[in-house]
C-alpha positions in Angstrom: -12.2 24.9 -5.4 -14.9 26.9 -3.7 -15.5 27.1 0.0 -18.6 24.9 -0.3 -16.5 22.2 -2.0 -13.8 22.3 0.6 -16.4 22.1 3.5 -18.2 19.2 1.7 -15.0 17.3 1.2 -14.0 17.9 4.8 -17.3 16.5 6.1 -17.1 13.5 3.8 -13.4 12.9 4.8 -14.2 13.0 8.5 -17.2 10.7 8.1 -15.1 8.2 6.2 -12.3 8.2 8.8 -14.8 7.9 11.6 -16.4 4.9 9.8 -13.1 3.2 9.5 -11.9 3.8 13.0 -15.0 3.1 15.2 -15.8 -0.5 15.9 -18.8 -2.4 14.6 -19.3 -0.1 11.6 -20.4 -1.2 8.2 -17.5 0.2 6.2 -18.1 -1.6 2.9 -21.8 -0.4 2.9 -20.8 3.2 3.7 -18.2 3.3 1.0 -20.6 1.8 -1.5 -23.3 4.4 -0.5 -20.8 7.3 -1.0 -19.7 5.9 -4.3 -23.3 5.5 -5.6 -24.1 9.1 -4.4 -21.2 10.6 -6.3 -21.8 8.5 -9.4 -25.5 9.3 -9.3 -24.8 13.0 -9.0 -22.4 12.9 -11.9 -24.8 10.9 -14.0 -27.6 13.3 -13.3 -25.4 16.3 -14.2 -24.3 14.7 -17.5 -27.9 13.6 -18.3 -26.9 9.9 -18.5 -28.9 8.6 -15.5 
């Protein structure tokens, strides 16, 4: 795992924990957005989008 990947995963992890801890956050929408982002990235990389 490269340094960029480690930093990206750290930022995403912190964002997800913050979303779950802080009050009045839209946790389901944030999780769905993150999931769509990763699926879209993979689909684009594989050429199946």
